C-alpha positions as CSV (number, residue, x, y, z in Angstrom):
1,M,0.0,0.0,0.0
2,T,2.9,2.4,0.8
3,K,4.3,1.7,-2.6
4,F,1.0,2.5,-4.2
5,W,0.8,5.9,-2.5
6,E,4.4,6.7,-3.4
7,E,3.8,5.9,-7.1
8,T,0.5,7.8,-7.1
9,G,2.1,10.8,-5.5
10,T,5.0,10.8,-8.0
11,A,2.6,10.6,-10.9
12,L,0.4,13.4,-9.6
13,S,3.5,15.6,-8.9
14,K,4.7,15.1,-12.5
15,R,1.2,15.9,-13.8
16,L,1.0,19.0,-11.6
17,F,4.3,20.4,-12.9
18,A,3.4,19.6,-16.5
19,S,0.2,21.6,-16.2
20,G,1.6,24.8,-16.0
21,G,4.4,27.4,-16.0
22,A,3.2,30.8,-14.9
23,G,-0.1,29.3,-13.6
24,L,1.9,27.0,-11.3
25,V,3.9,30.0,-10.0
26,F,0.6,31.8,-9.3
27,W,-1.0,29.0,-7.4
28,T,2.1,28.3,-5.4
29,W,2.2,32.0,-4.5
30,A,-1.5,31.8,-3.6
31,V,-0.9,28.9,-1.3
32,A,2.0,30.8,0.3
33,M,-0.2,33.8,0.9
34,W,-3.0,31.6,2.4
35,A,-0.4,30.0,4.7
36,I,0.7,33.5,5.9
37,H,-2.8,34.6,6.4
38,Q,-3.6,31.5,8.5
39,G,-0.6,31.8,10.8
40,G,2.6,31.3,8.8
41,W,5.2,28.6,9.4
42,R,3.3,26.9,12.2
43,Y,0.2,26.5,10.0
44,V,2.4,24.9,7.3
45,Q,3.9,22.5,9.8
46,D,0.6,21.4,11.2
47,T,-0.9,20.9,7.7
48,V,2.1,18.9,6.5
49,R,2.0,16.7,9.6
50,A,-1.7,16.1,9.1
51,L,-1.4,15.2,5.4
52,T,1.6,12.9,5.8
53,S,0.1,10.9,8.6
54,D,-1.4,7.4,7.9
55,T,-5.0,8.8,8.1
56,G,-4.1,11.9,6.0
57,L,-2.9,10.1,2.8
58,A,-6.3,9.9,1.3
59,T,-6.8,13.7,2.0
60,L,-3.4,14.3,0.4
61,L,-4.4,12.3,-2.7
62,A,-7.7,14.2,-3.0
63,T,-5.9,17.5,-2.5
64,S,-3.4,16.7,-5.2
65,I,-6.2,15.7,-7.7
66,I,-8.1,19.0,-6.9
67,A,-4.9,21.0,-7.3
68,I,-4.3,19.4,-10.8
69,I,-7.9,20.1,-11.9
70,V,-7.8,23.7,-10.6
71,L,-4.3,24.4,-12.2
72,S,-5.3,22.8,-15.5
73,A,-8.6,24.6,-15.7
74,S,-7.3,28.0,-14.7
75,S,-4.3,27.7,-17.1
76,L,-6.7,26.8,-19.9
77,V,-8.9,29.9,-19.2
78,V,-5.9,32.3,-19.0
79,E,-4.5,30.8,-22.2
80,R,-7.8,31.5,-24.0
81,L,-7.5,35.1,-22.8
82,T,-4.1,35.6,-24.3
83,L,-5.2,37.0,-27.6
84,P,-7.8,39.5,-26.1
85,V,-5.2,40.6,-23.5
86,L,-2.6,41.1,-26.2
87,R,-5.0,43.2,-28.2
88,L,-5.6,45.2,-25.0
89,L,-1.9,45.7,-24.6
90,E,-1.6,46.7,-28.2
91,G,-4.1,49.5,-27.7
92,Y,-7.3,48.2,-29.2
93,W,-9.4,50.0,-26.6
94,P,-13.1,50.7,-26.4
95,R,-14.4,54.1,-27.6
96,L,-15.0,55.2,-24.1
97,V,-11.2,55.8,-23.8
98,N,-11.0,57.5,-27.1
99,R,-9.6,60.7,-25.6
100,L,-6.8,58.8,-24.0
101,W,-6.2,57.1,-27.3
102,T,-5.9,60.5,-29.1
103,K,-3.4,61.8,-26.5
104,R,-1.2,58.7,-26.6
105,I,-1.1,58.8,-30.4
106,A,-0.2,62.5,-30.3
107,R,2.6,61.6,-28.0
108,W,4.0,59.0,-30.4
109,H,3.7,61.5,-33.3
110,R,5.9,63.8,-31.4
111,K,8.4,61.0,-30.7
112,V,8.6,60.0,-34.3
113,Q,9.1,63.7,-35.4
114,E,11.9,64.0,-32.9
115,L,13.6,60.9,-34.3
116,Q,13.1,62.0,-37.9
117,T,14.6,65.5,-37.2
118,L,17.7,64.2,-35.5
119,P,20.5,66.5,-36.7
120,P,23.1,64.9,-39.0
121,A,26.6,64.1,-38.0
122,P,28.9,65.5,-36.6
123,E,26.2,67.3,-34.5
124,A,24.7,63.9,-33.8
125,T,26.9,60.9,-33.0
126,T,26.9,57.8,-35.2
127,D,25.5,55.8,-32.2
128,A,22.7,58.3,-31.8
129,I,21.7,58.1,-35.5
130,A,21.8,54.3,-35.4
131,A,19.7,54.3,-32.2
132,A,17.2,56.6,-33.8
133,S,17.0,54.5,-37.0
134,A,16.4,51.4,-34.9
135,A,13.7,53.2,-32.9
136,L,12.0,54.4,-36.1
137,R,11.7,50.8,-37.3
138,R,9.4,50.2,-34.3
139,F,6.8,52.7,-35.5
140,P,4.3,52.2,-38.3
141,P,3.3,54.9,-40.7
142,D,2.0,58.1,-39.0
143,D,-1.7,57.4,-39.9
144,Q,-1.5,53.9,-38.3
145,L,0.1,54.7,-35.0
146,M,-1.2,52.8,-32.0
147,P,-1.6,54.3,-28.5
148,T,0.9,51.8,-26.9
149,R,4.5,50.9,-27.4
150,I,3.7,47.2,-27.8
151,G,1.0,48.0,-30.4
152,N,3.4,50.2,-32.4
153,I,6.1,47.5,-32.4
154,I,3.7,44.8,-33.7
155,R,2.0,47.0,-36.2
156,A,5.3,48.2,-37.6
157,G,6.3,44.7,-38.4
158,E,2.9,44.0,-39.9
159,R,2.8,47.2,-42.0
160,R,6.4,47.3,-43.3
161,P,5.6,44.7,-46.0
162,A,2.7,46.9,-47.2
163,T,4.9,50.0,-47.4
164,W,7.8,48.3,-49.1
165,Y,6.2,45.6,-51.2
166,G,2.5,46.4,-51.4
167,L,1.7,43.2,-49.5
168,D,-0.7,43.6,-46.6
169,A,0.7,41.1,-44.0
170,V,-2.7,40.6,-42.3
171,I,-4.4,39.7,-45.5
172,V,-1.9,37.6,-47.3
173,W,-0.4,35.8,-44.2
174,P,-2.5,32.6,-44.4
175,Q,-1.3,32.0,-48.0
176,L,2.3,32.9,-47.3
177,W,2.4,30.7,-44.2
178,L,1.4,27.7,-46.3
179,V,4.4,28.1,-48.6
180,L,7.1,29.0,-46.1
181,P,10.0,26.5,-45.6
182,E,10.2,24.6,-42.3
183,Q,12.9,26.7,-40.7
184,P,11.2,30.1,-40.9
185,R,7.9,28.6,-39.9
186,S,9.6,27.0,-36.8
187,D,11.3,30.3,-35.9
188,L,8.0,32.3,-36.2
189,T,6.1,29.7,-34.2
190,T,8.8,29.9,-31.4
191,A,8.7,33.7,-31.5
192,R,4.9,33.8,-31.3
193,T,4.9,31.3,-28.5
194,Q,7.4,33.5,-26.5
195,L,5.1,36.5,-27.1
196,N,2.0,34.5,-25.9
197,N,4.0,33.3,-22.9
198,A,4.9,36.8,-21.9
199,V,1.3,38.0,-22.2
200,T,0.1,35.0,-20.2
201,A,2.7,35.7,-17.5
202,W,1.5,39.4,-17.4
203,T,-2.1,38.2,-17.0
204,W,-1.2,35.9,-14.1
205,A,0.8,38.8,-12.5
206,V,-2.2,41.0,-12.6
207,L,-4.4,38.3,-11.2
208,S,-2.0,37.8,-8.3
209,C,-2.7,41.4,-7.1
210,V,-6.1,40.0,-5.9
211,L,-4.1,38.0,-3.3
212,G,-3.5,41.3,-1.5
213,F,-6.6,40.7,0.5
214,L,-4.8,37.8,2.2
215,W,-1.5,39.6,2.7
216,L,-1.3,43.3,1.7
217,P,2.4,43.2,0.4
218,A,1.2,40.6,-2.2
219,L,-0.5,43.5,-4.0
220,G,2.8,45.4,-4.3
221,V,4.6,42.3,-5.5
222,G,2.0,41.6,-8.1
223,L,2.1,45.2,-9.4
224,V,5.9,45.2,-9.6
225,V,6.0,41.9,-11.5
226,A,3.2,43.0,-13.8
227,F,5.0,46.3,-14.5
228,A,8.3,44.5,-15.2
229,I,6.7,42.1,-17.6
230,W,4.8,44.9,-19.4
231,R,7.8,47.1,-19.6
232,W,10.5,44.7,-20.7
233,W,9.4,41.1,-21.4
234,V,6.4,41.7,-23.6
235,P,8.0,44.5,-25.8
236,A,11.1,42.4,-26.3
237,A,9.1,39.3,-27.4
238,A,6.9,41.6,-29.6
239,D,10.0,43.1,-31.2
240,T,11.4,39.6,-32.0
241,Y,8.1,38.5,-33.5
242,A,7.5,41.6,-35.5
243,T,11.1,41.5,-36.8
244,L,10.7,37.9,-38.0
245,V,7.4,38.7,-39.7
246,S,9.0,41.5,-41.6
247,A,12.1,39.4,-42.4
248,V,9.9,36.6,-43.8
249,F,8.5,39.0,-46.4
250,D,11.9,40.3,-47.2
251,T,13.2,36.8,-48.0
252,H,10.2,34.6,-49.0
253,R,7.6,36.9,-50.6
254,F,8.3,35.7,-54.1
255,A,7.2,32.2,-53.0
256,L,3.7,33.7,-52.6
257,Y,3.7,34.9,-56.2
258,D,4.9,31.5,-57.4
259,A,2.4,29.6,-55.4
260,L,-0.5,31.7,-56.8
261,H,1.0,31.7,-60.3
262,Y,1.2,35.5,-60.3
263,P,4.0,37.0,-62.3
264,R,6.9,38.1,-60.1
265,P,7.8,41.8,-60.0
266,T,10.7,42.6,-62.2
267,T,11.7,45.9,-60.7
268,S,11.7,47.4,-57.2
269,A,9.7,50.3,-58.5
270,D,7.0,48.1,-59.9
271,E,6.7,45.8,-56.9
272,P,4.4,47.9,-54.6
273,R,1.8,48.1,-57.4
274,L,1.8,44.4,-58.0
275,G,1.8,43.7,-54.3
276,R,-1.2,45.8,-53.8
277,A,-3.0,44.1,-56.7
278,L,-2.2,40.7,-55.2
279,T,-3.5,41.8,-51.8
280,H,-6.7,43.1,-53.2
281,S,-7.2,40.0,-55.4
282,L,-7.1,37.8,-52.2
283,W,-9.3,40.1,-50.1
284,D,-12.0,42.0,-51.9
285,D,-11.3,42.4,-55.7
286,P,-10.7,39.2,-57.7
287,S,-10.5,41.4,-60.8
288,Q,-7.0,42.5,-59.6
289,A,-5.7,39.0,-60.4
290,P,-3.5,38.7,-63.5
291,T,-5.3,37.9,-66.8
292,T,-2.7,35.4,-67.6
293,Y,-1.1,33.2,-64.9
294,A,2.6,32.9,-64.8
295,A,4.3,29.5,-65.2
296,P,6.2,28.3,-62.1
297,P,9.9,29.0,-61.9
298,A,12.1,26.7,-63.9
299,A,13.4,25.1,-60.7
300,H,9.9,24.0,-59.8
301,Q,8.8,22.7,-63.2
302,P,8.5,18.9,-63.6
């Protein structure tokens, strides 16, 4: 019987740790706050003593099963909230906060103008110019600025292909994704997963603020962790993802033309027009499709 309980406990422990990442951290922190609220270390000792006694093993098993169910269910719920929360962090806000939206965008407009009017060398150092150039890449065109830093980073990556190549990343992405080689698909999946993980961690950090009713300092800890994730982790993950999205169009956009049997652009000056026609043909105007489909490249012909 003792062997049975040991094996059961080991299996449940493995399942518990496999259920969750940030969710596991949250619930561990919640249990710690509850223990502090109930009396601290003495409460922990009494509880462990009761659960590890011969009569408490069944309670321990039931507690472990409940913990796994709660952790798995809560992790699933927070995971489903990742996309709505990310859109909130990007700045897709209700109209009720439209005045704040306007003020934030005006602030970003001023920031972009400051970067664009940086005086040329030698008045500005080479490092300053390079830093300004890198910062400008994190902003979309002026008429598409978002009210948050994270929103501008992601939108800049999505809109750059439209500006340079006439290809709207949001519209043509499903078709391009299907023709991407394995390596860029894997890199993009990893980058998107990292972004989702950062957003999920931020959500858990915000939820942990509720534990302040058990122990007031928990509110401050939750706010500090949420701020750190919002300030550094999410923007860094968003920047990596947006950069990869843009890089995929730089290196693999012609595979989209080939897969659709559209003629490839022959000059950089002509590419934006053909890219816009391709985008419209996939979205709302089939008449933009070429009247004669192009043959596949020689390397792909049978």
